[in-house]
N, C-alpha and C positions, 0 to 999 in steps of 0.2 A: 442350696435348695432346702426348702422347708422339710423338716424331718417327718412331718405328718402326711405330706402329699402322697397319695397312693396307698395309704394305710387303710386296712379294713377293720372296723370296730364291730364287735359282737357278731362277726361273720355276716354283717348286714349293711353297714354304712361305709361306703367307699369315699374317702376324702379326695376331692378333686382339686380345689384351689382355695387359697386364703382370700377372703373378701372384706376383712376388717379386723382392727385391733382396738381394744378398749383397756380401761384401767384394771379390769378383773379377768378378762377372758379374750381369747382369739376366736374369731368367727370364720368358719370354713363352709364352702359350698360342697355338698356331698350328695351321693346317690344312694337311695334306699333300694337295695336289690330285691327285698321281699315284696315291696309294693310298687317297684319300678317308678319312683318319682324322685325329683330333686328336693333336697331339704337343706336347712342351715344348721350346722353343728356349732355350738358355743362351748369351747373347751376351756375349763378353768386354768389359770396360770399356775405353774408348779408351786410358787411361794404361798398361794392360798390353799391349794389342794393338799398341802402337807399338814394343814391344821385340821385335826380330826373333828373338833367342835364346829369349825366352819363348814366342813364337808357335810356334817349331819344337818346343820341348818340349811345348807344349800339344797340338799335332797328334799327335806321336809317342805321348805317354802316353794321349791320348784314344782313339787307335786301339787301343792295348793294352787299355784298359778295355772297348772295344766287343766284345772277345772273351770277356768274362765272361758266363757264362750260368748264372744261379741265380735261383730263385724269390724270393729275399729281397734281390735287388739290382736297382735300377732299370736297365732296359735302355738301352743307348746304340745308336741306330740309324745315326747318320751324324755325320761331322765335316767341316766345309766352311768355305770362305772365299768370300763374295759381297758385292759392292758395298762393299768395304773393311771388312767385318765378319767376325770369326772367331766361329764358333758351333758348338755340338754339338746334335744332335737326339736327344731322349730320350723314353722312354715317359712319357706323361702319366698321373700317378697320381691317382685319385679318393680323396682322404682328407685327413688333417691330419698335421702333424708330431707326434712323440712328446711334444715340449715342450707343444704346444697341447693334446694329449690329456690330459696330466697336469694342466694348468691347468684344463681343462674338467671332468675327472673328479674332481679333488681328490686330493691326495697325503697320506699314502703310498698306493700302490696295494696291492691285495690281493697277498700274496706269490705266489699261484698265477698271477695275471695277469702279474706281473713276471717270473716264471719262463718263462711262455709267450713274452713279448717277447724276453728276453735270449737264449733258446735260438735263436731265428731270427736275431738279430743276430750271434751267435757263429758260426752256420752260414754266414752270408754272408761273414764275415771269413775263415773257414777256406778257402772257395772262392777268394777273392781272393788270400790268402797263397799258396795252392798255385800260382797263376799269377804269383807274384813281385810282386804289387801290394800296397802298404801304404797304408792310408787316411790316417792321421796326423791326422784331425780328427773322430773319432767323438764325437758329442754328440747329444742328443735332437732338436736342430734339423735334423740331417741324416738322421733316421730317419722314414719315413712310415708311418703306421698306416692301413690300408685298412679299408673298411667290414666286411669279413669277419673282421677281427681279425688278419690277417696283417700283417707289416711288411716294408718294403723299405728298404735302406740306399742312400743317394744320395751324389753328389759324390765317387765314386772318381776318382782321377787329378787332379781339380781340387784336392783337398785337398793332395796331395803337391806339386803345383806351388806352392801357396801357401806351403808349408813351405820350398821351395827359394828363394823370393823374399822373404826376411825383410826386405830393405832397403826393400821397398815395402809392408810390412804396414800395414793400415788398422786403425781402431778395431774394426771388425767381427771381424777376425782375432784381435785381442788378446782379444776377448770370449770366445774359446774356452779361456782360461787355466784356467777352472774344471774342465776335463776333460783338461788337459795332463798328460803323463807326466813323471816327474822327469828322465829323460834328455833330453826335449825342452826342459824348462825350463833345463837346464844347457847346451844347445847341443851335446850329445853325439850320437854316431851312434845312429840308431834302427833297429829291426827290427820284426818282426811283434808283439813283446811290447808295443810302445807302444800299439797298437790294443787289446790285451787290458787294459791299465791303464785306458784311457779307457772301455772297455765296463764295467769294474768300477765306475767312477764313475757311469755311467748306471744300473747295477743298484742301487748304493747310494742314488741319488736316488729311484728308484722305490720302494725298500723303506722309506726313512725320511722321504721328503717334504722333504728338504733336501740341500744339497750338502755334501760332506765338509769343504771349506775355504771360508771366506768372508773378505772383506777389502775395504777401501776402494779399493785399487789393484790392478791386475793383478800388479804386482811382489810385493806382500805375499802374494797368493794363491799365486803360483808358488813362492815360498820355502817355504811350508807344504807344498806337494807334495814338495819336496826333503827337508825336515827333520822332518816330523811324520807321525804315524799318526792317522787319524781316529777319532772315537768309534765303537766297534763298533755295528753296526745294531741289535742287540737292546737296547742301552741307550736307544735312541730309540724303538724299536717292538718290544715284547716278543713280538709275534705272529710275528716272523721266526724260522723254524726255525734251530737252531744250525748245521746242515750248510750251509744256504744262506748264513748269515752267514760261515762259514768260506770258502766259495767266493768270496764278495765280497771278503773281506780278502786272500785269496791272489792274486786278480786285481789288487788294488791294492797289492801289496807294492812298496815303493820299491826294494828290492834285486832286480835282475833274476834272480838265481839262486834267489830264493824265489818268484818269480812263475811263473804257468803258462808253459811253454816254447812252447806253440802253441795256436791256437784249437781245434784238434781235441782237445787234452788237456783244455781247459776244458769243451768240449762233452761229452766222456765223463763228466766229473763231474756235469754238469747232467742228463744222461740217467740216470745211476745214482741221483742224488738223487730224480728223479721216481719211480723204481721203489722206492727205499728212503730215505725222508726221515730215517731215523736213522743214515745212513752216517757214517763218520768221515773227516775230511779231515786228512791229516798234512802240516802246513806250519807253520813258525815264524811266517810272516806271518799265519796264520789264528788264532794264539793270542796275543792281546794281553796276557795275564797271564803274566809271566815273572819268576822269582825274582831277587833281589839287584841291583836297580837302582832308584833313587828315581824318583819322578814328575818328568818334565821338562815345564815349562810353556813353550809357544810364545807369540809376541807376541799380546797381546789389544788391541783398539782401545777406547779410553776417552775420553770427553769431559770436559774440566775445566770449572771454574766460569767461566773466562775465555773459553770457547767454542773453545779451541784443542784440536787432537787430537794425541796423541802415541802412539807405540808403545814398549812396554817389555817386556823379557824379565826374568823373575825366576826364581830357583831356590829352591824351598821344599822342602828335605829333610824328610821325615816318617818317622823311624825306625820308628814303630809300623806303617807300611804298606809297608815295604820288600819284604815277601813278595808284594806285589801291584804289581809294577812295570808301568807303562804310560805312554804318552804321550797327553796330552789337552789340549784348549784350555780354559783356566780364566780366568774373569773375576774381577777384584779383589773385586767385590761378593759373591762366593760364600763368602767366609770368614765364619765365625760370630763370631770374636774380632775386636775392633777392631785396626787396625794399630798396631804399637809405634812410638813416637816416639823420636827421638834414639838410633838403634841403633848409633851409633859410626861411625868413619871407614872401617873395613874394608868393611861392607856397601855404603857409598856408592861406594867404589872399584870394588867388584865390579860394581855396577850400571852405572857409567860404562864399564867394560871391556866388559860385555855389549852396551851400546848401541853402542859403537864397532864391535864385531864385527858387530852387526846392520846398521849403515850400510855396512860393508865388503861384507857379503853382498849388499846392495841394489845397490851399485856394480858388483860382479862380475856379478850377474844382468843388469843393464841393459846392460852392455858386451857380454856373450856372447849375450844373447837378442835385443836390439834394435839395438845400434849397432855391433856388430863388423863390420868391413869397410867401414863408411861413411867412416871417416877414414883407413883404411890405403891405401897404394899397392899394390894387389893385383898380384902378379906373374902374367903370362900366359905360356903355353908353347905352341909349335906342336905339333899332334897328329901323331904319326908314322903312316905308312901301314903297316898290317899285312895288307893284302890279299895273298893268295897264300901266306902263311906258314901253317905248322901250329902247333898249340900247343906241340909239341916244339921247333920252331924257336925260338919265343919263350923257352922255358925254357932252351935251351942257349945262346942268344945274347942276353944281357941288354941289350946296347947298342941293340937294335931298339926296345925300349919306353922305355928310359931310366927316368925317374921315374914313368911311367904304369903302371897295372895293367890287367889284362884280366878281363872278366866275360863268360862264355858265355851268350848269349841263346837259343840253340837250334840245331837242325840242319835244313837245308832241302836239297832236291834241286836241283842247279844244273848246267847244261850247260857253263858257262864255267870252272868251277874243279873240279879233281879232288877225289875224296873225301878229307876230312880237312883241306882247305885253308880258310882264312878267306875267305868270299865277300862279306861285308858288314860294315861297322863304323859305330858311332855313338859320338862325333861323327866327321864326315868328316875324312879326311886333310888336313893343312895348315891346318885351322881352328884357332882359338886356344881354349885351355882355361885356366881360372883355377886358381890354387893351391888345393888342397883339393877340387877336382872333376876329378881326373885319372884317371878310369876310362873305359876304352874297352869298350863292349859289342859283342861280335862274334857273327857267325852263321857256323856251320861248314857247309861243303858236304858233302852226302851223295852227291855224284856223280850221274850220270844213267843209268848202265848197271846199277845194282843196286837199282832201286826195286821194291818188292813191295807188293801191295795190303794195306792195313791194315784191321783189323776196326773198322768204324764203327757197328756195331749199338748202338742206344741213345744215340748221340751227338745233341746238338742239331744240326739240319740246317745252321745257320750255321757251326758249328765244323767239321762234316764238309766243307762246301764250301771253307772256308778252307784246310783241310789238303790236300784233293785237288786243288783248282784252283790256289790261290796258291802252296802250298809244293811240291806234286808236279808241277804243270804239266799236269794231266790234263783232258780234256774230261769234264764231268759231265752226264749226262742225269738229270733229276729226274722221278720218277713219284710219284703219290700213291695211297694206299689207306687204307681205314678199319681201325681196330684197337681192340679192347677193352682191350688191355694196354699198348700204347705210347702215351705222351702225344702229343697233337697237336704237330707241328713237330719230332718226333724221328725218327731213322732206324729203320725196321722191318727192312730187309734191303738187300743190295747184291750186285752182280756186277761182276767175277769174284770167286771165292772168295778168302779170306785166303791170302796167300803167293804168289799168281800174280804173275809178273814183269810189270811195266807200265813205261810210259815210252817214250822214244825207241827206235825199233827193235822195240818190243814193242806190246802192247795199250795204246792211248792214250786210249780212251774207256771210262768206267765208268758204271754206273747205280746210283743209290740210290733206294730206295722210302721215302717220307716219310709218316708217319702223319697222316691228316686227322681223327683222333679216332674215337670209337665210331661205328659205322654207325647212321645215323638210322633209326628204325622208321617204317614208313608210317603216315600219319594218315588215318583215315576221316572224310571231310567230312560234317558234320551238316547238317541242314536249317536254313537261316537265314531262309527265307521267313516273312514276317509277324513277324519279330523287330524290336524297336525298335533303330534304328541306333546309339543311344548305348551299347548293350550289345555291339556287334559286336567292338570292339577287345579288350575283356577276354577274350571267348571265343576269339578268334584267338590271343592271347598264351598262353592255357592249352594250346592245341593245338600251339603252335610254328609257326603260320602267319602270313602277313603280309597287311596290307591293301593291295589293289591300287587300281585306279581306281574312283572313286565318281561316279555321275551322278544327277541329280535330275530326275524327270519326273512329270507329272500321271498319276494312276491312279484309276479309279473304284471299284476293288475293295478297295484297301488304304488305311488311314488315313495321314495325314501323319506322316512320320518312320519308317514301316515299310518293311522291305526287301521288294521284290516280284520281284527277279531276282538270281541269283548265277551267276558265270561257270563254276563247277565244281559240278556237281550233287551232291546228297546221296548218301551211300554210296560215292562214288568214293574210291579210295586215292591219296594224293599224298605226296611227300616233305616232310619238315619244311622250313620256309622258303618254301614255295610261296605265291604271292600270289593272292588271290581278288578279283575285281571285283564291285561291287554297284551296283544301281539302287535308289534310295530314292524313296518316293512323296512327292509334294507334295499329295496329296489330289485330289479331283475338280476338274476344270477348270471354273471358274464362267464361263458365257457373259456377254458384254457386254450390258448392257440396251439395248433398242431404244426409239426414241421412242414407239412405240405402247404400250409397257408403262407409261409414266409420264404422258404428256399426250395427251388425246383429240384426234384430228385433226379440225378443223372447216374447213368451206369458207370460204376467205377472201372478204371482200366484193368485189363487182365495182366497179372504179373508175368514177367518173363521167366524162363526156366532158370536164369542165373540169379534171380532174386528170390528171397524167402517169401513164402505166402503170408500175406497179412490180411487178416479178416477186416472187412470194411466196418468202421465204427461211426456212430452218429449220436451226439449228446442230445437226448430227448428228455432229460430229467428236469423237474420243476425246481426253481431256486427255493432254498429253505433259509430260515433265520431262527434265532433264539430270542424269545421274549420272556420277561419276568412277570409272573402273576403273583400279586400280593393280596392276602386276605386279612382284613382288619378285625381283630378279636377283642378290641378294647371294651366293647360293651358286654362281654361275657365273663363269667366267673367259673373257676374250676376247670375240669377237663371236658372238652367238646369234641365231637366227631366232625372232621372236615373232609369233604370230597370235592376234587377238582376234575371236571370233565371238559375236554377240548374236542369239539366235533363229536365223534362217537367213541373216543378213547378216554378211559379213566387214567389220569396221570398221578393222582394221589387219593388215598382213602385210608384214614387212620385217626387215632386219638391225638389231640394236641392240648397242651397246657395253655389256657387262655391268658395266663399272666405274662407269657412271652410277648403279648401285644400284637405281633404281626407274623403271619406265616407266609414265607416266600418260596416260590418254586419256579425254576427255569424250564420252559417248555420249548421244544424245537418243532417247527411245523412249516407249512407252506400255504400261500394264499390267504384267504379270509376264512376264519373259523369262529364258530360260536363257543363262548366260554360259559360254563355253568358251574356255580359254586354252591355247594350244599353245606349247611351247618346244622348238626344234629338232625340230619335227614330231611331238612326243610330247605327249599330253594332260597338262598340268601341273595344271589345276584346273578344276572345273565347279561352278556354284552358281546358284541362282535370284536374280534381282534385280528389285525392284519399282520401276517408274518412276512 
């Protein structure tokens, strides 16, 4: 059994079951007892959590990802360390991965459905990129499809940590090579365009039902990403519109200058295509047919008669097709004419040269992508302190930074540093940084005397609180109001007005009004009397009401199973979500038979004087039996008070440790009795029991 199942983290998150395993972490379903909701816990694997530098980056980047707020991104609720475990708490999504969806639905998907999915994926990427976060591992396995057809991208932050830890890459991480960008495969610097390339591969797979590049090894697949252009989607699926094919090929352009420059740019083309399917996309990458270059064949995998596998590169110039230049994967068996034998020494030398070039490429890739840094004696440098300096100071005095560079992470209001000075830096001063990772991210002070109220209307409430409380140091009063136009959880209004000076020496408390969603309309309670209780739940659901306490009693007027009392009378108006209690009939109470009903009473014979006097006896007792009553405590934490009442008799009343799971008691009785179970003095359950 999994060692974490049943474990309670931070005295808050109860781990219920394992729901997934990845290259870096194990995902569990858990219950948050503080907010009484189900969540997903992603626990770092021990081999990664033991690295202090990795743990620091994990917390820093996860905190940054927690600030993302987008309908197409899985929300991160918390980042914590408990009982030696590092974990993040995320939204629990009810759905399946896009990979599972494609396997279940069958590929290729209808192009309209693919367009629906990719639009949401690119919208999520655009939001993350605007916050400076690159995913680096976009693939169908990291995209969740919900029951309503919407998608959510997951594993932001975790993916970029995996990219930074190439020396500890596992086979699961290497499995992402089918969606890797050329710059990732070469070990080059990556930016938001690497996510766009991977999104293009996902779109390609949805439209064609296959991956753009296949191979027996990750290395071979990665080299194809660098050197080849995939077969155009319409060649595999003629139903794909030309414009959507062009968008796909532009997103997958190996040349960064021909690829979409941003997710927003790609999103605009997707929106325009939705409105005008005949639109034209101008891009060299989207036009695979270009004049004046022969077909280039990339390595194809072939099995020989001896069972060995070899990879070969061939160059087959075809002058009659030069006007249709393209790159494609070709198998030897596709040629109509038999291969020529004894072609001479020149073709053999060319073939040997190409094979040597291919082997050199494999060695180069292996070194840069997998092994670089494993055998090198990496130089480390102490991080200089830049606190208290301005950006102008660093520009004018290069000796302060030395070989380090500075990246501005943002501006916050700070009482310890004047406006314009650096008030925070990552990594910390005097820590050690490796060669190749010598960037210091700094935060600039906005001072404390010139803070002005910002307009937070329409902001996600979490983002508004982060800005007002954490960055500006203000006290925030939260109020809630219904709204038909502002989404639940977003800010409707605020006080004081925008531009009002706030902060130390000025107004230090502000109020934000958060939307609780549309105002619920009152519900008129119908008559439930004489309704079969089996139908009650569906009627309550349709009205937006809840089922309250249910008790069972004998009743001479209503048949068994019929409701004969409701706590809120008919025609009363209540708010949606209101609970209604019910009494359900057990039918008429059947009286116990008396001896006179069954056996005629006769006068017992008088005893003779020679016989001892025996008092006449008659068994008039009611048969009894023993039943076991069990109380399920799995949903409770700590010590609870349990009370068990059968009929009018209390059989148990005391404190119980909920961790025992179940409380069992054997009760002896006769006939049919009502059982009442109370937990913490609230009626938990009532039901009839036949002894």
